[in-house]
N, C-alpha and C positions, 0 to 999 in steps of 0.2 A: 504494500500500500504506500502511495506517495502523494503528498500534497504539493501543489505548485502555487506559489504566492506572487502577487503583483504582476500578473501576466496580462495577455491580451486575448482577443478572440482566437480560438484554436481551430476554427474550421468546423469539420464534421466530427461529432463525437464518435460516430460509428467507426471511423478510421482507426481510432485507438483501441476500441473494443475488439475490432477484427484482428488487430495485430496480436492480441492475446490469444485468440483462437488459433492463429498460425503456429503458436508454440504449444498447442494442445491445452491451453489454460482457459478458464472462464474469466472474462473481463467485465468490469463494471466501471463506467466513466461518468463523472458528474462535473458540471461547471455552472457557475452563475453568470448573469448577464445584466445589462443596464435595465433600470426600471421600465416595465412595459405592462405590468398587470397590477391590480390593486390587491392589497391584503383583504381578506374576506370582510365584507360589509363596510369598506372604506371607499373613497372616491379618487384619491390621488395615487397614481402609479408609484409603487415602491419596490415590488419584487420583479425579477426578470422572468423570461420564458424558460429559464433554467432547465436545460435538457438533461436527460439521463439515458445512458446507453448500456445495453447488455450484449455480450458476445458469448455464444455457447458453441463449442467445437463439435463437429460431427465427423463421420468417417467418409462414406461414399457421398453423402448429401452435402449441400452447401452448409456452412455454419449458420446458425440462427442469430441474426443481428437485429435487435430491437433498439431503435434510436428514436426517442420521442421527446418533444418539448412538453412542458407542463401547461402550455397554453393550448387552446383548442386547435390552433393552426400556428405554424412557425411564422415569426415576424417577417421573414424573407418573402413569404407569399404576399404579405400586405405591401411590402416595398415594391415588389414586382408589379402588382396591380396599380400602385400609385404611379410608377414609371410609365406604364402602358395605358393609363387612363381608363382602366376597367373597374367595374364595381366589384365588391366582395359580397359573398353570401351573408345575409342577415344572421346574426348570432355569433359571427367571428370576433367582433370587436365593438367598442363603445366610443362615442365622441367625448370631448372634454367636459360635457355635462353629465356623462354617465348614461347616455341613451344609446340603444343599439343603432348601428349605422351600416350602410352599404357603401359609404364613401371612404376609399382607402386613405385619402389625405386626412380626413377627419379622424380616422382610426389611428393614424400615426401620431396625431396630437392628443389622442385620448388614451385608451387602454385596450388590451386584448382580453378575450374571455378565457378563463382557465378551464382545463378539462375537469368535468365533474364538479363544477362550482367550487364549494369550499374545500373539496378534496384536492383539487389541482392547486389551489392557492396555498393550502397547507403543505403539499409536497414541495412546491417551489420554495417556500420559506425554509423548510428543512434542508433542501439542497444548498441554499445560500448559507445557512449556518455551518454546513459541513465543508463548504468550499471557500467562502469568504472569511467568515469569523474564525473557524478552526485553523486556517492557515495564517491568521493574523494580517490578512490583506486589507480588510475593511468591514464595516458594518453593513447590514442590509440596506440597499438603496444607494450605496456610494460608488457603484460601478459606473464609469463614464459611457456615454453613447458611443457606438462604433464610429460615428462620424467625427468625434472629438479626437484630434491627433496631437493635442498639446502635450501628451505624455502617456505612459502606460495607463490602460483603462482600469486598472485595479481589479482585474478579474482573477478569480481563484479556481483551481481545478482539484479534483480528487480522483485518483486512478487506482483501481484495485485489480489484482490478478490472483485468482485462486489456483493453486497447484492441485489438479484433479487427483493425482496419485496419492495425496494425503487422505483422500476419502474413499476412493474406489479405483480399480484398475482403469487406466485411461482408455485402453482398448475396449473394455466392457462399457464404459460410459459413452464413448463415441458411437459404438454399435447400438447401444440402447437409444441414443438420440435419433439415430437413423430409423429405428423401429417406430419411435413416436412420430417422426415425420411421415413415414410410410402409412401409419395408421390414420393420421389426420387427412392425408391426401386421398386415402381410399374412401373417405366419408362422402356421402352425397353432397353436392354443391348446392348452396341455398339459391343461387341465381342461374345455375346451369353452366357457369364458367369454370375456369381452373381454380384450384385451391392453392393459395400462396402462403408460404411461411414468412414470418417477420424478416424483412431485409431481402427477400428473394427477388421481388420486382426491381429493387434498386440494383441488385447484383446483375440481373439480366440486362437492365438498362446500361450499366457500366460496361458490360461485355460488348453490347451492341455499339456503344459509342467508341470504344477502343478499336472496334473493327471498321466502323463506317464514318467516324468523325462526330463532332458535336455540332448540332444545328443551333443557330442563334436567331431569334425572331428579328425581323427587319428593323423594328423600332429600337430594340436594344442595340443592334449593330450600328445604327445611325448615331445613337448616343455615344457609343464607344469611339466611333470615328470622329465625332465632334470633340471629344475629350483628347483624342490623340493629336488633332490639329492644334487645339488650344494649348496643351502643355508640352508637346514635343515639337511643335512648329512644322510638322509634316505628317503625312498619313503613314501609319505603321501597320495598318490592317489589310 
């Protein structure tokens, strides 16, 4: 187990959880983030979307990778909708008056909805205490916004790797995980489509992009091109 203090945004939590599975270990990764949600029954954003990720190794199957924010939706999806001028589904976020909104711009000025109401807000608070307070980085609510580049964002991380062999034979564990996956995939589908395990769709998408390249929406491409001209003085895309 290791805590990282006074850090910045570390990207995708699943990346670190997956690294543990490559070594045949179980990985748990937590991080805090800048205020984006309100503590239960309050109106001012204080807690972050604080994600938690789990990595479970398997044998023949892909590892099970669960990477989830404690908000109903990741803030990145709100930012993308804001950049592209698209509405967001009602229930994802609230404006600065605490009212549900479909306006991504208003949502970024307000707060995001936690998963499970008070349960998600409580989980986010616990993650912040284990990543920000436990590491001595800062109190809840003190993480800077990702756009603030005046210094380190005061983000904290907690990463845990379990040695499976301390509990059970690694080979037996991984083969048992394979059996669980097979059992789930053999169950009738609720919508008639394929049954995916946590992280499987993302793994399939990563394999496809590694093979075929990464598509970028035209409006995002134009924004990047404009930034390239503004800051580099020439087109680098």
